[in-house]
Backbone as XML, in Angstrom:
<?xml version="1.0"?>
<chain id="A" units="angstrom">
  <residue number="1" name="MET">
    <atom name="N" x="87.848" y="107.673" z="157.160"/>
    <atom name="CA" x="88.407" y="107.972" z="155.855"/>
    <atom name="C" x="89.849" y="108.448" z="156.031"/>
  </residue>
  <residue number="2" name="ARG">
    <atom name="N" x="90.741" y="107.841" z="155.296"/>
    <atom name="CA" x="92.147" y="108.267" z="155.326"/>
    <atom name="C" x="92.448" y="109.103" z="154.087"/>
  </residue>
  <residue number="3" name="ARG">
    <atom name="N" x="93.403" y="110.009" z="154.232"/>
    <atom name="CA" x="93.810" y="110.867" z="153.119"/>
    <atom name="C" x="95.332" y="110.885" z="153.092"/>
  </residue>
  <residue number="4" name="ILE">
    <atom name="N" x="95.885" y="110.643" z="151.900"/>
    <atom name="CA" x="97.337" y="110.714" z="151.744"/>
    <atom name="C" x="97.670" y="111.552" z="150.519"/>
  </residue>
  <residue number="5" name="LYS">
    <atom name="N" x="98.820" y="112.197" z="150.556"/>
    <atom name="CA" x="99.352" y="112.947" z="149.411"/>
    <atom name="C" x="100.271" y="112.009" z="148.649"/>
  </residue>
  <residue number="6" name="ILE">
    <atom name="N" x="100.205" y="112.104" z="147.312"/>
    <atom name="CA" x="101.015" y="111.240" z="146.462"/>
    <atom name="C" x="101.766" y="112.096" z="145.450"/>
  </residue>
  <residue number="7" name="ALA">
    <atom name="N" x="103.073" y="111.882" z="145.364"/>
    <atom name="CA" x="103.909" y="112.609" z="144.412"/>
    <atom name="C" x="104.169" y="111.736" z="143.189"/>
  </residue>
  <residue number="8" name="GLY">
    <atom name="N" x="104.281" y="112.394" z="142.042"/>
    <atom name="CA" x="104.675" y="111.701" z="140.821"/>
    <atom name="C" x="103.564" y="111.406" z="139.837"/>
  </residue>
  <residue number="9" name="MET">
    <atom name="N" x="102.313" y="111.681" z="140.185"/>
    <atom name="CA" x="101.213" y="111.417" z="139.256"/>
    <atom name="C" x="101.115" y="112.557" z="138.251"/>
  </residue>
  <residue number="10" name="SER">
    <atom name="N" x="100.971" y="112.194" z="136.958"/>
    <atom name="CA" x="100.904" y="113.232" z="135.933"/>
    <atom name="C" x="99.775" y="113.036" z="134.922"/>
  </residue>
  <residue number="11" name="CYS">
    <atom name="N" x="99.054" y="111.901" z="135.018"/>
    <atom name="CA" x="97.990" y="111.645" z="134.036"/>
    <atom name="C" x="96.954" y="110.679" z="134.621"/>
  </residue>
  <residue number="12" name="GLU">
    <atom name="N" x="95.910" y="110.433" z="133.860"/>
    <atom name="CA" x="94.852" y="109.530" z="134.320"/>
    <atom name="C" x="95.353" y="108.093" z="134.459"/>
  </residue>
  <residue number="13" name="HIS">
    <atom name="N" x="96.345" y="107.720" z="133.655"/>
    <atom name="CA" x="96.928" y="106.380" z="133.803"/>
    <atom name="C" x="97.543" y="106.242" z="135.194"/>
  </residue>
  <residue number="14" name="CYS">
    <atom name="N" x="98.196" y="107.285" z="135.666"/>
    <atom name="CA" x="98.778" y="107.281" z="137.019"/>
    <atom name="C" x="97.680" y="107.079" z="138.062"/>
  </residue>
  <residue number="15" name="VAL">
    <atom name="N" x="96.581" y="107.785" z="137.893"/>
    <atom name="CA" x="95.449" y="107.669" z="138.823"/>
    <atom name="C" x="94.964" y="106.227" z="138.882"/>
  </residue>
  <residue number="16" name="LYS">
    <atom name="N" x="94.853" y="105.585" z="137.724"/>
    <atom name="CA" x="94.381" y="104.198" z="137.678"/>
    <atom name="C" x="95.367" y="103.255" z="138.353"/>
  </residue>
  <residue number="17" name="ARG">
    <atom name="N" x="96.666" y="103.482" z="138.158"/>
    <atom name="CA" x="97.674" y="102.623" z="138.791"/>
    <atom name="C" x="97.635" y="102.757" z="140.307"/>
  </residue>
  <residue number="18" name="VAL">
    <atom name="N" x="97.511" y="103.985" z="140.805"/>
    <atom name="CA" x="97.457" y="104.204" z="142.251"/>
    <atom name="C" x="96.173" y="103.603" z="142.825"/>
  </residue>
  <residue number="19" name="THR">
    <atom name="N" x="95.063" y="103.798" z="142.125"/>
    <atom name="CA" x="93.787" y="103.234" z="142.572"/>
    <atom name="C" x="93.889" y="101.711" z="142.679"/>
  </residue>
  <residue number="20" name="LYS">
    <atom name="N" x="94.424" y="101.081" z="141.651"/>
    <atom name="CA" x="94.560" y="99.619" z="141.643"/>
    <atom name="C" x="95.481" y="99.160" z="142.774"/>
  </residue>
  <residue number="21" name="ALA">
    <atom name="N" x="96.568" y="99.889" z="143.000"/>
    <atom name="CA" x="97.502" y="99.527" z="144.071"/>
    <atom name="C" x="96.816" y="99.585" z="145.436"/>
  </residue>
  <residue number="22" name="LEU">
    <atom name="N" x="96.077" y="100.659" z="145.683"/>
    <atom name="CA" x="95.384" y="100.789" z="146.967"/>
    <atom name="C" x="94.311" y="99.722" z="147.130"/>
  </residue>
  <residue number="23" name="GLU">
    <atom name="N" x="93.579" y="99.441" z="146.059"/>
    <atom name="CA" x="92.518" y="98.436" z="146.127"/>
    <atom name="C" x="93.065" y="97.032" z="146.349"/>
  </residue>
  <residue number="24" name="SER">
    <atom name="N" x="94.359" y="96.828" z="146.095"/>
    <atom name="CA" x="94.955" y="95.505" z="146.302"/>
    <atom name="C" x="95.210" y="95.210" z="147.784"/>
  </residue>
  <residue number="25" name="LEU">
    <atom name="N" x="95.166" y="96.251" z="148.610"/>
    <atom name="CA" x="95.401" y="96.066" z="150.042"/>
    <atom name="C" x="94.156" y="95.485" z="150.718"/>
  </residue>
  <residue number="26" name="PRO">
    <atom name="N" x="94.332" y="94.529" z="151.633"/>
    <atom name="CA" x="93.181" y="93.911" z="152.292"/>
    <atom name="C" x="92.378" y="94.919" z="153.111"/>
  </residue>
  <residue number="27" name="GLY">
    <atom name="N" x="91.072" y="94.940" z="152.871"/>
    <atom name="CA" x="90.181" y="95.793" z="153.653"/>
    <atom name="C" x="90.031" y="97.209" z="153.142"/>
  </residue>
  <residue number="28" name="VAL">
    <atom name="N" x="90.770" y="97.581" z="152.096"/>
    <atom name="CA" x="90.687" y="98.952" z="151.568"/>
    <atom name="C" x="89.489" y="99.055" z="150.625"/>
  </residue>
  <residue number="29" name="THR">
    <atom name="N" x="88.652" y="100.080" z="150.856"/>
    <atom name="CA" x="87.466" y="100.313" z="150.028"/>
    <atom name="C" x="87.313" y="101.799" z="149.756"/>
  </residue>
  <residue number="30" name="ASN">
    <atom name="N" x="86.379" y="102.147" z="148.894"/>
    <atom name="CA" x="86.026" y="103.540" z="148.579"/>
    <atom name="C" x="87.243" y="104.377" z="148.193"/>
  </residue>
  <residue number="31" name="VAL">
    <atom name="N" x="88.080" y="103.818" z="147.328"/>
    <atom name="CA" x="89.296" y="104.521" z="146.902"/>
    <atom name="C" x="88.937" y="105.604" z="145.894"/>
  </residue>
  <residue number="32" name="LYS">
    <atom name="N" x="89.428" y="106.807" z="146.165"/>
    <atom name="CA" x="89.257" y="107.929" z="145.235"/>
    <atom name="C" x="90.609" y="108.627" z="145.134"/>
  </residue>
  <residue number="33" name="VAL">
    <atom name="N" x="91.142" y="108.692" z="143.914"/>
    <atom name="CA" x="92.439" y="109.319" z="143.681"/>
    <atom name="C" x="92.223" y="110.540" z="142.800"/>
  </residue>
  <residue number="34" name="SER">
    <atom name="N" x="92.770" y="111.675" z="143.208"/>
    <atom name="CA" x="92.598" y="112.921" z="142.476"/>
    <atom name="C" x="93.926" y="113.389" z="141.897"/>
  </residue>
  <residue number="35" name="LEU">
    <atom name="N" x="93.965" y="113.508" z="140.581"/>
    <atom name="CA" x="95.152" y="114.029" z="139.918"/>
    <atom name="C" x="95.338" y="115.502" z="140.231"/>
  </residue>
  <residue number="36" name="SER">
    <atom name="N" x="94.234" y="116.256" z="140.286"/>
    <atom name="CA" x="94.324" y="117.703" z="140.501"/>
    <atom name="C" x="94.850" y="118.082" z="141.882"/>
  </residue>
  <residue number="37" name="THR">
    <atom name="N" x="94.515" y="117.286" z="142.907"/>
    <atom name="CA" x="95.001" y="117.595" z="144.254"/>
    <atom name="C" x="96.217" y="116.762" z="144.646"/>
  </residue>
  <residue number="38" name="GLY">
    <atom name="N" x="96.492" y="115.698" z="143.883"/>
    <atom name="CA" x="97.595" y="114.810" z="144.227"/>
    <atom name="C" x="97.332" y="114.038" z="145.500"/>
  </residue>
  <residue number="39" name="GLU">
    <atom name="N" x="96.063" y="113.719" z="145.734"/>
    <atom name="CA" x="95.682" y="113.029" z="146.964"/>
    <atom name="C" x="94.856" y="111.784" z="146.663"/>
  </residue>
  <residue number="40" name="ALA">
    <atom name="N" x="94.896" y="110.874" z="147.613"/>
    <atom name="CA" x="94.021" y="109.705" z="147.579"/>
    <atom name="C" x="93.273" y="109.644" z="148.894"/>
  </residue>
  <residue number="41" name="THR">
    <atom name="N" x="92.000" y="109.306" z="148.826"/>
    <atom name="CA" x="91.214" y="109.061" z="150.031"/>
    <atom name="C" x="90.678" y="107.641" z="149.926"/>
  </residue>
  <residue number="42" name="PHE">
    <atom name="N" x="90.554" y="106.997" z="151.085"/>
    <atom name="CA" x="90.089" y="105.613" z="151.094"/>
    <atom name="C" x="89.711" y="105.214" z="152.514"/>
  </residue>
  <residue number="43" name="GLU">
    <atom name="N" x="88.899" y="104.170" z="152.596"/>
    <atom name="CA" x="88.557" y="103.557" z="153.880"/>
    <atom name="C" x="89.509" y="102.385" z="154.073"/>
  </residue>
  <residue number="44" name="ALA">
    <atom name="N" x="90.015" y="102.221" z="155.298"/>
    <atom name="CA" x="90.935" y="101.121" z="155.573"/>
    <atom name="C" x="90.795" y="100.683" z="157.020"/>
  </residue>
  <residue number="45" name="PRO">
    <atom name="N" x="91.081" y="99.414" z="157.280"/>
    <atom name="CA" x="91.033" y="98.953" z="158.664"/>
    <atom name="C" x="92.121" y="99.640" z="159.492"/>
  </residue>
  <residue number="46" name="PRO">
    <atom name="N" x="91.889" y="99.829" z="160.775"/>
    <atom name="CA" x="92.848" y="100.556" z="161.615"/>
    <atom name="C" x="94.222" y="99.895" z="161.683"/>
  </residue>
  <residue number="47" name="GLU">
    <atom name="N" x="94.273" y="98.594" z="161.485"/>
    <atom name="CA" x="95.568" y="97.906" z="161.583"/>
    <atom name="C" x="96.453" y="98.094" z="160.344"/>
  </residue>
  <residue number="48" name="LEU">
    <atom name="N" x="95.900" y="98.665" z="159.267"/>
    <atom name="CA" x="96.698" y="98.915" z="158.063"/>
    <atom name="C" x="97.587" y="100.136" z="158.304"/>
  </residue>
  <residue number="49" name="SER">
    <atom name="N" x="98.896" y="99.926" z="158.233"/>
    <atom name="CA" x="99.837" y="101.008" z="158.536"/>
    <atom name="C" x="100.145" y="101.861" z="157.307"/>
  </residue>
  <residue number="50" name="LEU">
    <atom name="N" x="100.605" y="103.069" z="157.569"/>
    <atom name="CA" x="101.028" y="103.958" z="156.486"/>
    <atom name="C" x="102.202" y="103.346" z="155.725"/>
  </residue>
  <residue number="51" name="GLU">
    <atom name="N" x="103.045" y="102.591" z="156.410"/>
    <atom name="CA" x="104.183" y="101.945" z="155.750"/>
    <atom name="C" x="103.699" y="100.942" z="154.703"/>
  </residue>
  <residue number="52" name="GLU">
    <atom name="N" x="102.648" y="100.190" z="155.029"/>
    <atom name="CA" x="102.099" y="99.232" z="154.060"/>
    <atom name="C" x="101.510" y="99.962" z="152.856"/>
  </residue>
  <residue number="53" name="VAL">
    <atom name="N" x="100.820" y="101.048" z="153.121"/>
    <atom name="CA" x="100.238" y="101.856" z="152.043"/>
    <atom name="C" x="101.359" y="102.435" z="151.178"/>
  </residue>
  <residue number="54" name="ALA">
    <atom name="N" x="102.376" y="103.014" z="151.808"/>
    <atom name="CA" x="103.488" y="103.621" z="151.073"/>
    <atom name="C" x="104.213" y="102.579" z="150.218"/>
  </residue>
  <residue number="55" name="LYS">
    <atom name="N" x="104.304" y="101.352" z="150.721"/>
    <atom name="CA" x="104.999" y="100.295" z="149.976"/>
    <atom name="C" x="104.289" y="99.974" z="148.663"/>
  </residue>
  <residue number="56" name="VAL">
    <atom name="N" x="102.964" y="99.806" z="148.686"/>
    <atom name="CA" x="102.263" y="99.482" z="147.438"/>
    <atom name="C" x="102.250" y="100.668" z="146.483"/>
  </residue>
  <residue number="57" name="ILE">
    <atom name="N" x="102.215" y="101.885" z="147.027"/>
    <atom name="CA" x="102.282" y="103.075" z="146.177"/>
    <atom name="C" x="103.657" y="103.131" z="145.504"/>
  </residue>
  <residue number="58" name="ALA">
    <atom name="N" x="104.716" y="102.851" z="146.259"/>
    <atom name="CA" x="106.077" y="102.849" z="145.704"/>
    <atom name="C" x="106.232" y="101.756" z="144.640"/>
  </residue>
  <residue number="59" name="GLU">
    <atom name="N" x="105.647" y="100.599" z="144.890"/>
    <atom name="CA" x="105.715" y="99.509" z="143.914"/>
    <atom name="C" x="105.000" y="99.880" z="142.617"/>
  </residue>
  <residue number="60" name="ALA">
    <atom name="N" x="104.012" y="100.777" z="142.708"/>
    <atom name="CA" x="103.300" y="101.254" z="141.522"/>
    <atom name="C" x="104.069" y="102.370" z="140.815"/>
  </residue>
  <residue number="61" name="GLY">
    <atom name="N" x="105.135" y="102.880" z="141.464"/>
    <atom name="CA" x="105.974" y="103.891" z="140.825"/>
    <atom name="C" x="105.779" y="105.312" z="141.324"/>
  </residue>
  <residue number="62" name="TYR">
    <atom name="N" x="105.129" y="105.452" z="142.470"/>
    <atom name="CA" x="104.839" y="106.793" z="143.013"/>
    <atom name="C" x="105.308" y="106.883" z="144.457"/>
  </residue>
  <residue number="63" name="GLN">
    <atom name="N" x="105.111" y="108.015" z="145.079"/>
    <atom name="CA" x="105.630" y="108.201" z="146.427"/>
    <atom name="C" x="104.605" y="108.878" z="147.310"/>
  </residue>
  <residue number="64" name="VAL">
    <atom name="N" x="104.436" y="108.343" z="148.514"/>
    <atom name="CA" x="103.576" y="108.980" z="149.514"/>
    <atom name="C" x="104.356" y="110.134" z="150.122"/>
  </residue>
  <residue number="65" name="VAL">
    <atom name="N" x="103.723" y="111.302" z="150.166"/>
    <atom name="CA" x="104.342" y="112.489" z="150.770"/>
    <atom name="C" x="103.957" y="112.505" z="152.233"/>
  </residue>
  <residue number="66" name="ARG">
    <atom name="N" x="104.939" y="112.364" z="153.086"/>
    <atom name="CA" x="104.670" y="112.355" z="154.523"/>
    <atom name="C" x="104.730" y="113.783" z="155.042"/>
  </residue>
  <residue number="67" name="GLU">
    <atom name="N" x="103.696" y="114.141" z="155.773"/>
    <atom name="CA" x="103.596" y="115.533" z="156.263"/>
    <atom name="C" x="103.981" y="115.638" z="157.708"/>
  </residue>
</chain>
């Protein structure tokens, strides 16, 4: 299970956009996005890079917070 922080979400519509963006990535399953924590958790193949994840999140209008 992977966990990422996402900046810029402010409503349930944001949650749906981020969920849809993550689900569009090949091999990504069990996506759960939380508005209250500003985090997304999901299952992904090991070859999926954080850069690929950050790109689809950015295309949806949000930003991955790198720790």
